[in-house]
PAMAR-368585 format. One line per 5 residues: number of its first residue (from 1); their letters; for each residue x, z, y of C-alpha. Coordinates in steps of 0.5 Angstrom, whole numbers, plus 500, padded with zeros to 3 digits. Layout:
N
NUM = A = X/Z/Y  ...;
% end
This chain:
312
1 = MFRRP = 313/112/833  313/113/841  307/117/843  306/113/850  309/106/853;
6 = WSGTV = 316/106/855  319/103/861  326/102/860  329/095/861  336/096/865;
11 = SGMIE = 341/093/862  347/097/859  343/103/860  342/109/855  335/112/856;
16 = VQELT = 333/118/852  326/120/854  322/126/852  326/126/845  324/132/840;
21 = KRYGD = 327/132/833  325/137/828  328/138/821  323/143/818  322/149/822;
26 = KLAVD = 328/148/826  327/145/833  334/141/834  332/137/840  326/139/845;
31 = GLSFT = 323/134/850  330/132/852  330/126/858  336/123/861  339/117/863;
36 = VTPGH = 346/114/862  348/108/867  354/103/867  360/104/870  361/112/869;
41 = VTGFL = 364/116/863  358/121/862  360/127/859  355/130/854  356/138/854;
46 = GANGS = 353/143/850  354/149/845  354/148/837  347/147/835  345/145/842;
51 = GKSTT = 342/138/840  348/133/842  350/130/835  342/129/833  341/126/840;
56 = MRVVL = 346/121/839  344/120/832  337/118/834  340/113/840  343/110/834;
61 = GLDAP = 337/110/830  340/114/824  335/119/825  328/118/827  325/122/833;
66 = TAGGA = 319/127/831  316/125/838  319/121/844  325/117/843  331/113/846;
71 = LVNGR = 332/106/848  339/102/849  339/096/854  331/097/854  330/097/846;
76 = RYARS = 331/101/840  338/100/837  335/098/831  332/092/834  338/089/836;
81 = PQPMH = 340/082/833  348/084/833  348/091/834  356/092/834  356/087/840;
86 = EVGAL = 351/091/844  353/098/842  360/101/839  360/109/836  364/114/833;
91 = LDANA = 360/120/830  364/122/824  372/119/823  371/121/816  365/116/815;
96 = VHGGR = 370/111/811  372/109/804  378/112/803  380/107/798  380/101/803;
101 = TAWHH = 386/099/808  385/100/815  385/092/816  379/091/810  375/097/813;
106 = LRCLA = 374/093/820  374/087/816  368/089/812  365/091/819  367/085/822;
111 = LSNGI = 363/080/817  357/084/818  356/082/825  360/075/825  366/078/828;
116 = GKARV = 373/074/826  379/076/823  383/076/830  379/081/833  380/086/827;
121 = TEVLE = 388/085/829  387/086/836  383/092/836  388/095/831  393/094/836;
126 = QVGLA = 389/097/841  389/103/838  396/104/835  394/103/828  397/096/827;
131 = GVAGK = 403/098/824  399/102/818  394/096/818  395/095/810  395/103/808;
136 = RVKGF = 389/106/805  385/110/809  385/116/804  392/117/807  391/118/814;
141 = SLGMK = 391/124/818  385/126/822  388/123/828  389/117/825  382/116/822;
146 = QRLGI = 380/118/829  383/112/832  380/108/826  373/110/828  375/108/835;
151 = AAALL = 377/101/833  371/100/829  367/102/836  371/097/840  370/091/834;
156 = GDPGV = 364/088/837  367/088/845  360/092/846  357/094/853  355/101/851;
161 = LLFDE = 359/106/847  358/113/844  363/118/842  362/124/839  368/129/840;
166 = PVNGL = 373/123/840  379/127/841  379/132/835  385/131/831  389/127/836;
171 = DTEGI = 396/129/839  397/130/846  399/123/847  393/121/843  389/125/848;
176 = RWIRG = 392/122/854  391/115/851  383/116/849  382/119/856  385/113/859;
181 = LMRSL = 381/108/855  374/111/856  376/111/864  378/104/863  372/102/859;
186 = AAQGR = 367/105/864  371/101/870  370/095/867  362/096/868  361/099/861;
191 = TVLVS = 356/105/859  360/111/856  357/117/853  362/122/850  361/129/847;
196 = SHLMS = 366/134/847  367/142/847  374/141/851  372/143/858  379/142/861;
201 = EMALT = 379/134/858  372/133/860  374/135/867  379/130/867  375/124/864;
206 = ADRVV = 368/125/866  364/122/872  358/125/870  355/130/866  349/132/862;
211 = VIGRG = 349/139/860  344/141/854  342/148/851  338/149/845  335/142/845;
216 = RLIVE = 333/142/852  336/139/859  340/144/863  343/139/868  344/132/869;
221 = TPMTD = 349/131/875  355/127/878  361/132/876  363/132/884  356/135/885;
226 = LMARF = 357/140/879  363/143/882  361/143/889  355/147/886  360/152/883;
231 = RRDVV = 365/152/889  367/159/890  371/160/897  377/157/901  384/159/901;
236 = VRSAD = 387/159/908  394/160/910  395/161/918  400/163/923  396/169/925;
241 = DVRLA = 392/171/919  390/178/922  387/175/928  383/169/924  380/174/919;
246 = AALRA = 377/178/924  374/172/928  372/169/921  368/176/919  365/176/926;
251 = DGARV = 362/169/925  359/172/918  364/169/913  367/174/907  374/175/908;
256 = AVEDG = 379/178/902  386/178/903  391/175/898  398/174/897  400/170/903;
261 = GLAVG = 393/168/906  386/169/906  380/168/901  374/166/905  367/165/902;
266 = DMAAV = 360/163/906  364/158/910  366/151/909  373/149/910  371/144/916;
271 = AIGEL = 368/150/919  374/155/918  378/149/921  374/148/927  374/156/928;
276 = ALRQG = 381/157/928  382/151/933  378/155/938  382/161/937  388/157/938;
281 = IAVHE = 391/159/931  395/154/927  392/153/920  398/152/915  393/151/909;
286 = LTPRT = 385/150/908  384/149/900  377/149/898  377/153/891  372/152/885;
291 = ASLED = 370/155/879  373/151/873  368/146/869  369/151/863  367/157/868;
296 = AYLEL = 361/153/871  359/151/864  359/158/861  355/160/867  350/154/866;
301 = TEDSV = 349/155/858  349/163/859  342/163/857  342/158/851  348/160/847;
306 = EYRAV = 345/160/840  351/164/836  355/169/841  360/173/838  361/181/840;
311 = AS = 366/182/845  371/187/842;
% end
């Protein structure tokens, strides 16, 4: 039961509001609120035990919230008359009967939502499993099971998709494929929420990020804004680094000499270029340098890591 009225009604949105979930004495999610909107790939980031999977399970009605809750398209997912047409999800690639063939697994799901055979064949082709459609799932690798799970998520051609660690078990080609798939789904105006531990992959895939720690929201922001927040310095190469460095320091910038150039802090690239122009110094390179998403993530979650190894 929700403790207070809900106002989320926007089509295509996932709305998590004041979500709390306890398992006995364990507080898995603690008053968590965020919104996932259409047209973006939203990366859902957090350490092991931070509450990502629990949150996704509550969104899908697989776990009941202790307080608060989640809406999809303005209502609880369990109230959807044709759930696979509305939401597609991959939470556990191994959650499939090993004795069934890939085709029959999807056909059973399709029948439950009034989806025809042609769509089963279509999604198997889309995920690259058409050639093994008649093979039993128990012989599939983890990567093949991931592709089958993605096919199941796509089966109803839904507008909202949730993927929990979708690149697990995929090879390089598969990772590039799923990245392109998620971005293309978002470009079509769908809502895409994806959790991953691979920060380098999220940096290439996500337009927005929701970062949580110990079940609480740390930050919800566009990826560009997050990276701008962790901008480090500007790499500068010019026709006269010595004179430019002196002018920059006189104007309050931090300047360090690097191989073949300067690393300038506390001054934006535009301001550096304008100063160089006033000094009559030709600029050969002016490149803002930010922390990696991994570095930004580790700094954001430094105080919320539950399990920390001791450095040797």
